[in-house]
N, C-alpha and C positions, 0 to 999 in steps of 0.2 A: 504494500500500500504506500501512498505518498505520506509525507510527514503529517499532513492534515487529515489522514484517514480515508482517502479515496482509492478505489481500485482502477479507475479509468477517468477520462474526461468525457465530454459530450461530443467530441468531433467524430467524423466518420472513420478516422484512422485509429487503430489500436495504440494506446499509450503504453510503451514498453517501460516498465518500472524497474525490473530486475537488472542487475549487472550480469555480465557474462559468467562471472564466478558463481553467482547465485543460480543462474540457469543450470550450470553444470552440477551443482549440488542437488537441485530439485530433480535432475535426471537420475542421480544416485538414489534419492529417496523413492522415486517411482519404481526403480529396479528392485526395491526391497519390499514392495507391497503386493497384495494379491489382486487388488482392484483399485481403479481410480474413478472418482465420481464427480460429475459436474451437473449444473442445472441446464435447463433448456435455453435460457438466455445466454449462457456462456457458449453453448453450441452454436447459437445463431450469431452472436457478436464476435467471438474470437475464432470460431471454426477450428478448435484444437484437434490435433491428431491423437493426443493422449498415448503416445508411444515412448518407449525407452530409446533414446537417440544413440547412446554409446554402444558400439558393437561389443566392447569388452563386458559391459554390464549385461547385455543380452546373452553372451556366451556363459557367463556365470550363472544366470538364471537357468539356462538349459542344463548346465552341469549339475544343478540341484534338482533336476527333474521337473522344472517348471516350464511353461511356455515362454517364448522370448519376451512377450509383453503381458502386462497385467490385463485382467478383464476390464473392459470399458463399461461404465455405468452412467446413465443419464436419468434425471428426474424431469417429468413433463406433466403439465396439467391436462393435456389432451392428446399428446402424441403428434402434434402438428410440427414435425421436424423435417428438414430438407433431406431427402434420401441421398442427395449428392454431397452432404456434409462429410468432412473428413472423419467425424466420429464413426460413420458407417463404412467409408470407402478406404481409409488408410489402415494398413496392417492386417494381419491375419490373426485375430484374437476374438474371444467371445464378447458379445455386446448385449447388454441388458438395458431395457428402458422401463422404469417404474412409473406408473400412472395411477390416479385414483380409480377405484373399482368401477365406477360408472363410466369411465372413459375407456375401459379395457377393450370392448368389442371394436370400436372405431379405430383405436390405436393399433390393435392387432391387425386389422384389415390394411392399415396404411404401412405399418413397419414390420409386420411379421416375417417378410421375406429377407430382411436384412438384420433383424435383431430378435431377441427373446423379449416379449412384452409381458410385464407382470403387474397385476393389480395389487396395490398395497394399502387398501382401506379407503374409506370415505369420511373425512378428508384423508389424503395420503399420510400414512403413519410411518415415522422414522423407525419406530420399534419394529413394525411389521417388515419394513424394508431390510433392516439389519438381520432380523431372524431369517428371512429368505436368503440373504447373502451368506449367512453362516451355514445354512443348509447346503449351499453350493460350494462350500469349502473356503470361503473368504474369511480369513482370520484377521487380516490387517488391511484396513480400508483408508485410502488417501482421499480426503475431500478437498478438491481444489477450488470450489466456488461455483458461482459468484456470491455476492452479498446475500441474496435471498436464501441460498442453500446454507451459507455459513450461519445465518440467523436461525434457520430451521434446526440444524444439528446442535448448535450451542444452547439454544433455549430448551431443547429436549434433554440436555444434560448428559449426552452420550459421548462427548468428546474426551479423549484421554490426554491428548497432547495438541498444542497449538504452536505451529512454526510461523513466525511473523517476520517477514522481510520488509524493512522500511527504507524506501528510496529517498534520496536527499532532494526532493522537489515538493512544491506545493501545487495543488490543482485549483483550490479556491472557487469551485463552482458548486453551489448547493444542489444543482440538478444532476450532478455526476453520481455514479454508483459508489456507495460506501462499503467499507469492510463488512459491516452488519447494519441491520435496520432496527426498528423498535421492537422490544420484546421483554419478557420476564426471564432474565438470565440467572442461572444458579449462582454465578460468581458476581456478587454485588454487595455493597455494604461492607460488613466485617468479613464476609466469606470471599477469599481471594484465591486466584490461581497462583501456583508456585513458580517463580522464575527459576528455571533450571540452567540457563546459559545465555550469554550475550557474546556475539562474535561479529567481526566485520568481514564481509566478502566483497572485494572490490570497493565500491562506494556505497554498498548496501549494509545496513545493520540488521543482523538476524537475531531475533529473540525467540527463545524456546520456553514455553510455559507448560506446566503439567497441571492436570485437574487436581485440586486439593480438597 
C-alpha cells in the first residue's frame, strides 16, 4: 500500500507500488502456499496471472510433489468474469471460483468450462469457503486482495498473518481503493496484532504482523 493506505489510484493504469525486491519476495511467498486468492475486482482491474515466476521456485515445488503453481482462487458475487482473463488462461493449474449459492447455476453455466465453480453460502461465507478449500487439501492460503477481500477475511477473524509492504509514495485520492474498508475488526482497541518483523526491501518497508 502507499504511505497513506491506498492500494491503487483512480487512473486507468495500474499503480505499481512494490519494489523489484518486494516483487521477488512475494514470488517466494507464492511458491510456499497451496492456493492464492483474489477478488473479482482484482481480476478485472489488475488481470493477475497468479503464477510463480521463478523457475527455481517452480522446480522446488515439483521436487516436493506439488504442482508448479498454487491453485488459483477467485471470489465473485455473480461469476461475471472475463473468460479471457489471465486468471483463466495463464498457466496450467487448478482454478476455483467461489460465489454465493444463489449465483451458482448462472456462474457455473458461464465459467464451468474453465474453472470449478463452488457455492459458499448466502451471503458468501468465508468459513464455508475455507472449509471447502481445506477439503481440497489447501492448508496454506495466500490472500492477495483487493481491499474488499482483505476486509472480508480480516473482519471474519480468520487471518493468521499479515504481510504489509509500504511504498514511499502518497496517493491522496479519497476515491482510490484502500487496504481495507469499514468493518468490525477483531484487532481494535486494546486487542492488537503482534508485530513480528520490520525489514526494508529496496525502497519498500515490509511489516509482518501475527494475529494475537
